[in-house]
N, CA, C and O atoms as a MOPAC input file, in Angstrom:
PM7 MOZYME 1SCF
protein

 N     -9.87700 1   -23.62900 1    -1.14700 1
 C     -9.18200 1   -22.38500 1    -0.87600 1
 C     -8.42800 1   -22.53900 1     0.43600 1
 O     -8.99400 1   -23.00700 1     1.42400 1
 N     -7.15900 1   -22.15200 1     0.45500 1
 C     -6.41800 1   -22.30700 1     1.69500 1
 C     -6.75900 1   -21.19000 1     2.67100 1
 O     -7.35400 1   -20.17800 1     2.29600 1
 N     -6.37700 1   -21.38700 1     3.91900 1
 C     -6.76700 1   -20.48500 1     4.99500 1
 C     -6.30100 1   -19.05600 1     4.76600 1
 O     -7.06500 1   -18.12200 1     5.00800 1
 N     -5.04800 1   -18.85400 1     4.30000 1
 C     -4.57000 1   -17.48900 1     4.15000 1
 C     -5.36400 1   -16.73000 1     3.08800 1
 O     -5.46700 1   -15.50500 1     3.16400 1
 N     -5.92200 1   -17.41800 1     2.11100 1
 C     -6.69000 1   -16.75800 1     1.08000 1
 C     -8.06800 1   -16.33000 1     1.56500 1
 O     -8.75000 1   -15.57400 1     0.87300 1
 N     -8.49400 1   -16.79400 1     2.73300 1
 C     -9.76700 1   -16.36100 1     3.29300 1
 C     -9.65800 1   -14.99200 1     3.94800 1
 O    -10.66400 1   -14.43700 1     4.39000 1
 N     -8.44800 1   -14.44100 1     4.01600 1
 C     -8.22900 1   -13.18400 1     4.71000 1
 C     -8.21200 1   -11.99800 1     3.73700 1
 O     -7.62400 1   -10.96400 1     4.05200 1
 N     -8.83600 1   -12.12300 1     2.57900 1
 C     -8.84500 1   -11.01800 1     1.62900 1
 C     -9.74400 1    -9.90700 1     2.13700 1
 O    -10.67000 1   -10.14700 1     2.91100 1
 N     -9.45900 1    -8.67700 1     1.69100 1
 C    -10.29200 1    -7.55700 1     2.14000 1
 C    -11.71100 1    -7.69200 1     1.60600 1
 O    -11.94400 1    -8.31900 1     0.57200 1
 N    -12.63500 1    -7.10600 1     2.31300 1
 C    -14.04300 1    -7.18500 1     1.92900 1
 C    -14.27700 1    -6.44500 1     0.61100 1
 O    -15.11400 1    -6.87000 1    -0.18500 1
 N    -13.56300 1    -5.36300 1     0.36600 1
 C    -13.79300 1    -4.51700 1    -0.79300 1
 C    -12.61700 1    -4.61100 1    -1.76400 1
 O    -11.46200 1    -4.44200 1    -1.37200 1
 N    -12.91800 1    -4.87800 1    -3.01600 1
 C    -11.93000 1    -4.83300 1    -4.09300 1
 C    -12.66500 1    -4.40500 1    -5.34400 1
 O    -13.70100 1    -4.97900 1    -5.68100 1
 N    -12.14800 1    -3.40800 1    -6.03600 1
 C    -12.79600 1    -2.92800 1    -7.24400 1
 C    -11.80400 1    -2.88600 1    -8.39000 1
 O    -10.63100 1    -2.56400 1    -8.19900 1
 N    -12.27500 1    -3.20700 1    -9.56200 1
 C    -11.50600 1    -2.98200 1   -10.77100 1
 C    -11.65500 1    -1.50100 1   -11.08700 1
 O    -12.76600 1    -0.97200 1   -11.12800 1
 N    -10.52900 1    -0.84000 1   -11.30900 1
 C    -10.53200 1     0.59900 1   -11.56800 1
 C    -10.24800 1     0.84000 1   -13.04800 1
 O     -9.32600 1     0.25400 1   -13.61500 1
 N    -11.03500 1     1.69200 1   -13.65800 1
 C    -10.81600 1     2.04600 1   -15.05400 1
 C    -11.53700 1     1.11200 1   -16.00800 1
 O    -12.34400 1     0.27400 1   -15.60700 1
 N    -11.22000 1     1.28400 1   -17.28400 1
 C    -11.83400 1     0.49500 1   -18.35000 1
 C    -11.24700 1    -0.91900 1   -18.34500 1
 O    -10.03500 1    -1.09100 1   -18.47200 1
 N    -12.09600 1    -1.91400 1   -18.20000 1
 C    -11.63900 1    -3.28900 1   -18.08700 1
 C    -11.09500 1    -3.84100 1   -19.40500 1
 O    -10.19300 1    -4.67900 1   -19.37700 1
 N    -11.59900 1    -3.40900 1   -20.54000 1
 C    -11.19900 1    -3.99100 1   -21.83000 1
 C     -9.68800 1    -3.93000 1   -22.07200 1
 O     -9.10400 1    -4.96000 1   -22.41100 1
 N     -9.02400 1    -2.78000 1   -21.91700 1
 C     -7.57400 1    -2.77900 1   -22.13700 1
 C     -6.80800 1    -3.56100 1   -21.07000 1
 O     -5.75100 1    -4.12900 1   -21.34600 1
 N     -7.34400 1    -3.58500 1   -19.85700 1
 C     -6.69400 1    -4.36200 1   -18.79500 1
 C     -6.77800 1    -5.85500 1   -19.11300 1
 O     -5.82200 1    -6.60500 1   -18.91200 1
 N     -7.93600 1    -6.26400 1   -19.61000 1
 C     -8.13000 1    -7.65800 1   -19.99400 1
 C     -7.15600 1    -8.02200 1   -21.11300 1
 O     -6.53500 1    -9.08400 1   -21.06900 1
 N     -7.01800 1    -7.15800 1   -22.10700 1
 C     -6.09400 1    -7.41400 1   -23.21600 1
 C     -4.65600 1    -7.52000 1   -22.70800 1
 O     -3.89700 1    -8.37900 1   -23.15500 1
 N     -4.29100 1    -6.65300 1   -21.78200 1
 C     -2.95000 1    -6.69900 1   -21.19500 1
 C     -2.71900 1    -8.03500 1   -20.48600 1
 O     -1.68500 1    -8.67300 1   -20.68000 1
 N     -3.67600 1    -8.45300 1   -19.66900 1
 C     -3.53600 1    -9.71900 1   -18.93700 1
 C     -3.47100 1   -10.91100 1   -19.88900 1
 O     -2.68800 1   -11.83600 1   -19.67400 1
 N     -4.29200 1   -10.89100 1   -20.93800 1
 C     -4.25400 1   -11.98700 1   -21.92300 1
 C     -2.90500 1   -12.04500 1   -22.62200 1
 O     -2.39400 1   -13.12800 1   -22.91100 1
 N     -2.33200 1   -10.88500 1   -22.89200 1
 C     -1.01600 1   -10.83600 1   -23.52200 1
 C      0.07100 1   -11.36600 1   -22.59100 1
 O      0.97200 1   -12.08400 1   -23.02400 1
 N     -0.01700 1   -11.01200 1   -21.32400 1
 C      0.97300 1   -11.44300 1   -20.33800 1
 C      0.80900 1   -12.91300 1   -19.94000 1
 O      1.78500 1   -13.59000 1   -19.61700 1
 N     -0.42200 1   -13.39000 1   -19.96800 1
 C     -0.74400 1   -14.75500 1   -19.52900 1
 C     -1.63600 1   -15.41700 1   -20.56500 1
 O     -2.85500 1   -15.44700 1   -20.39800 1
 N     -1.04500 1   -15.95300 1   -21.64300 1
 C     -1.84000 1   -16.53600 1   -22.73600 1
 C     -2.76600 1   -17.67400 1   -22.30100 1
 O     -3.71100 1   -18.00000 1   -23.01900 1
 N     -2.51600 1   -18.27600 1   -21.15500 1
 C     -3.37900 1   -19.36300 1   -20.67700 1
 C     -4.76500 1   -18.84500 1   -20.28000 1
 O     -5.72100 1   -19.61900 1   -20.22900 1
 N     -4.88200 1   -17.54500 1   -20.00000 1
 C     -6.17500 1   -16.98000 1   -19.61100 1
 C     -7.12900 1   -16.95300 1   -20.79800 1
 O     -6.74100 1   -16.60400 1   -21.91300 1
 N     -8.36200 1   -17.31900 1   -20.54800 1
 C     -9.38800 1   -17.33100 1   -21.59500 1
 C    -10.32800 1   -16.13700 1   -21.42100 1
 O    -10.30600 1   -15.44900 1   -20.40100 1
 N    -11.14800 1   -15.91500 1   -22.43700 1
 C    -12.17300 1   -14.85600 1   -22.34500 1
 C    -13.07500 1   -15.11500 1   -21.13800 1
 O    -13.45000 1   -14.18300 1   -20.42500 1
 N    -13.41300 1   -16.35700 1   -20.91800 1
 C    -14.27900 1   -16.73200 1   -19.78700 1
 C    -13.60000 1   -16.40200 1   -18.45800 1
 O    -14.24000 1   -15.88600 1   -17.54100 1
 N    -12.29800 1   -16.70200 1   -18.35700 1
 C    -11.55200 1   -16.39500 1   -17.13000 1
 C    -11.58300 1   -14.90300 1   -16.82300 1
 O    -11.60600 1   -14.50000 1   -15.66000 1
 N    -11.58400 1   -14.09200 1   -17.86800 1
 C    -11.47100 1   -12.64700 1   -17.71500 1
 C    -12.80700 1   -11.92300 1   -17.80600 1
 O    -12.85200 1   -10.69500 1   -17.87500 1
 N    -13.88700 1   -12.68200 1   -17.80600 1
 C    -15.21500 1   -12.07400 1   -17.84100 1
 C    -15.44300 1   -11.31700 1   -16.53900 1
 O    -15.28700 1   -11.86300 1   -15.44700 1
 N    -15.81300 1   -10.05200 1   -16.68100 1
 C    -15.97000 1    -9.19300 1   -15.50600 1
 C    -17.28800 1    -8.42900 1   -15.54900 1
 O    -17.64200 1    -7.81200 1   -16.55300 1
 N    -17.99000 1    -8.48800 1   -14.44400 1
 C    -19.19200 1    -7.68600 1   -14.24900 1
 C    -19.00300 1    -6.88600 1   -12.96600 1
 O    -18.59700 1    -7.44700 1   -11.94800 1
 N    -19.28900 1    -5.58300 1   -12.99400 1
 C    -19.15300 1    -4.78000 1   -11.78100 1
 C    -19.90400 1    -5.42200 1   -10.60500 1
 O    -21.02900 1    -5.90100 1   -10.73800 1
 N    -19.23700 1    -5.40900 1    -9.46500 1
 C    -19.81500 1    -6.01300 1    -8.26900 1
 C    -19.49800 1    -7.49500 1    -8.13200 1
 O    -19.82700 1    -8.10500 1    -7.11500 1
 N    -18.86200 1    -8.08400 1    -9.14400 1
 C    -18.53800 1    -9.51600 1    -9.10400 1
 C    -17.02800 1    -9.71800 1    -9.24000 1
 O    -16.56400 1   -10.66300 1    -9.87800 1
 N    -16.28500 1    -8.81300 1    -8.62900 1
 C    -14.83400 1    -8.84500 1    -8.70600 1
 C    -14.23700 1   -10.14600 1    -8.17100 1
 O    -13.24700 1   -10.64900 1    -8.70200 1
 N    -14.85000 1   -10.68400 1    -7.11500 1
 C    -14.28300 1   -11.88400 1    -6.50700 1
 C    -14.43500 1   -13.10100 1    -7.41700 1
 O    -13.62900 1   -14.02800 1    -7.34500 1
 N    -15.44400 1   -13.10700 1    -8.26000 1
 C    -15.57000 1   -14.17900 1    -9.25600 1
 C    -14.45600 1   -14.07000 1   -10.28800 1
 O    -13.87200 1   -15.07600 1   -10.69200 1
 N    -14.16300 1   -12.84500 1   -10.71200 1
 C    -13.06500 1   -12.61200 1   -11.64900 1
 C    -11.74600 1   -13.09400 1   -11.04800 1
 O    -10.99100 1   -13.82300 1   -11.69000 1
 N    -11.48200 1   -12.68300 1    -9.82200 1
 C    -10.24100 1   -13.08200 1    -9.15700 1
 C    -10.17900 1   -14.59500 1    -9.01900 1
 O     -9.12200 1   -15.19100 1    -9.22600 1
 N    -11.29900 1   -15.22300 1    -8.67000 1
 C    -11.32900 1   -16.67700 1    -8.52800 1
 C    -11.01300 1   -17.39100 1    -9.83100 1
 O    -10.30000 1   -18.39400 1    -9.83100 1
 N    -11.53200 1   -16.89000 1   -10.93400 1
 C    -11.26300 1   -17.50400 1   -12.23400 1
 C     -9.79100 1   -17.39700 1   -12.60700 1
 O     -9.18600 1   -18.35900 1   -13.07900 1
 N     -9.22400 1   -16.20900 1   -12.38700 1
 C     -7.81000 1   -16.01600 1   -12.70200 1
 C     -6.93800 1   -16.86200 1   -11.78100 1
 O     -5.96800 1   -17.47400 1   -12.22900 1
 N     -7.28100 1   -16.89800 1   -10.49500 1
 C     -6.53200 1   -17.71900 1    -9.52500 1
 C     -6.49500 1   -19.17100 1    -9.95700 1
 O     -5.44800 1   -19.81800 1    -9.94900 1
 N     -7.64600 1   -19.65800 1   -10.32800 1
 C     -7.75700 1   -21.05700 1   -10.71800 1
 C     -6.90400 1   -21.36500 1   -11.95200 1
 O     -6.19100 1   -22.36700 1   -11.98400 1
 N     -6.97900 1   -20.51200 1   -12.94800 1
 C     -6.26000 1   -20.74200 1   -14.20100 1
 C     -4.74600 1   -20.62600 1   -14.01500 1
 O     -3.98800 1   -21.42200 1   -14.56900 1
 N     -4.30400 1   -19.63100 1   -13.23200 1
 C     -2.86800 1   -19.37000 1   -13.08600 1
 C     -2.25100 1   -19.98600 1   -11.84500 1
 O     -1.03800 1   -19.91200 1   -11.65100 1
 N     -3.08200 1   -20.59800 1   -10.99700 1
 C     -2.59900 1   -21.19900 1    -9.75200 1
 C     -1.84300 1   -20.17000 1    -8.90000 1
 O     -0.72300 1   -20.41300 1    -8.44900 1
 N     -2.48200 1   -19.02800 1    -8.69600 1
 C     -1.89200 1   -17.95200 1    -7.90400 1
 C     -2.80300 1   -17.64300 1    -6.72400 1
 O     -3.98000 1   -18.00100 1    -6.72000 1
 N     -2.23800 1   -16.97300 1    -5.72400 1
 C     -3.01700 1   -16.60800 1    -4.54500 1
 C     -3.91800 1   -15.41000 1    -4.84700 1
 O     -3.76400 1   -14.73200 1    -5.86300 1
 N     -4.84600 1   -15.17400 1    -3.94900 1
 C     -5.74000 1   -14.02300 1    -4.05400 1
 C     -4.93800 1   -12.73200 1    -4.17400 1
 O     -5.19400 1   -11.91700 1    -5.06000 1
 N     -3.96700 1   -12.55000 1    -3.28400 1
 C     -3.17100 1   -11.32500 1    -3.28900 1
 C     -2.33500 1   -11.19600 1    -4.55700 1
 O     -2.17400 1   -10.09000 1    -5.07400 1
 N     -1.80500 1   -12.29300 1    -5.06100 1
 C     -1.03900 1   -12.24500 1    -6.31200 1
 C     -1.92200 1   -11.78600 1    -7.47000 1
 O     -1.49000 1   -10.98300 1    -8.29800 1
 N     -3.13400 1   -12.28100 1    -7.53300 1
 C     -4.04200 1   -11.89300 1    -8.61100 1
 C     -4.43700 1   -10.42700 1    -8.46900 1
 O     -4.51000 1    -9.71300 1    -9.46900 1
 N     -4.69000 1    -9.97000 1    -7.26100 1
 C     -4.99000 1    -8.54700 1    -7.05000 1
 C     -3.85000 1    -7.69400 1    -7.57900 1
 O     -4.08900 1    -6.68100 1    -8.23600 1
 N     -2.62200 1    -8.08800 1    -7.30300 1
 C     -1.46600 1    -7.32900 1    -7.77700 1
 C     -1.36800 1    -7.35500 1    -9.29700 1
 O     -1.00200 1    -6.34900 1    -9.90500 1
 N     -1.68700 1    -8.48300 1    -9.92200 1
 C     -1.68200 1    -8.55600 1   -11.38300 1
 C     -2.70600 1    -7.58600 1   -11.97500 1
 O     -2.43500 1    -6.92000 1   -12.97300 1
 N     -3.87700 1    -7.51500 1   -11.35200 1
 C     -4.91300 1    -6.60100 1   -11.83900 1
 C     -4.47500 1    -5.15600 1   -11.63800 1
 O     -4.66700 1    -4.32300 1   -12.52300 1
 N     -3.89500 1    -4.85200 1   -10.49300 1
 C     -3.40200 1    -3.47800 1   -10.23800 1
 C     -2.31000 1    -3.11500 1   -11.23700 1
 O     -2.28300 1    -1.98600 1   -11.72700 1
 N     -1.41400 1    -4.04000 1   -11.54900 1
 C     -0.36400 1    -3.78900 1   -12.52900 1
 C     -0.97700 1    -3.51400 1   -13.90900 1
 O     -0.53200 1    -2.61700 1   -14.62500 1
 N     -1.98500 1    -4.28200 1   -14.26500 1
 C     -2.67100 1    -4.05700 1   -15.55200 1
 C     -3.29200 1    -2.66300 1   -15.58400 1
 O     -3.22800 1    -1.98400 1   -16.60900 1
 N     -3.88900 1    -2.23000 1   -14.48000 1
 C     -4.47800 1    -0.89100 1   -14.40600 1
 C     -3.42100 1     0.16900 1   -14.66900 1
 O     -3.66900 1     1.12900 1   -15.39900 1
 N     -2.25400 1     0.00200 1   -14.08300 1
 C     -1.15900 1     0.97400 1   -14.23100 1
 C     -0.61800 1     0.94300 1   -15.66200 1
 O     -0.39600 1     1.99200 1   -16.26600 1
 N     -0.41100 1    -0.23400 1   -16.19000 1
 C      0.20300 1    -0.38300 1   -17.51300 1
 C     -0.64400 1     0.18600 1   -18.64500 1
 O     -0.10000 1     0.63800 1   -19.65200 1
 N     -1.94900 1     0.17200 1   -18.49700 1
 C     -2.80700 1     0.61100 1   -19.60600 1
 C     -3.23000 1     2.08400 1   -19.47300 1
 O     -3.96600 1     2.58600 1   -20.32300 1
 N     -2.79600 1     2.75200 1   -18.46500 1
 C     -3.14400 1     4.18200 1   -18.29400 1
 C     -2.56800 1     4.99900 1   -19.41000 1
 O     -2.75100 1     6.21600 1   -19.44200 1

């Protein structure tokens, strides 16, 4: 993990129902697997790490993708 990615906020939560957000992300990024998108409350950073690894994106980029999914599925 590079230095700038160590500066993520202490708190990050997935908001809303994860199932439609997961479907949205899978549709937008077919490379993502069910395993990459496995989410358990309180383990958000593991979810972000899996997505980061698969898509080669930064912590902040993945947070924005998740926030966009939350908005799109409302």
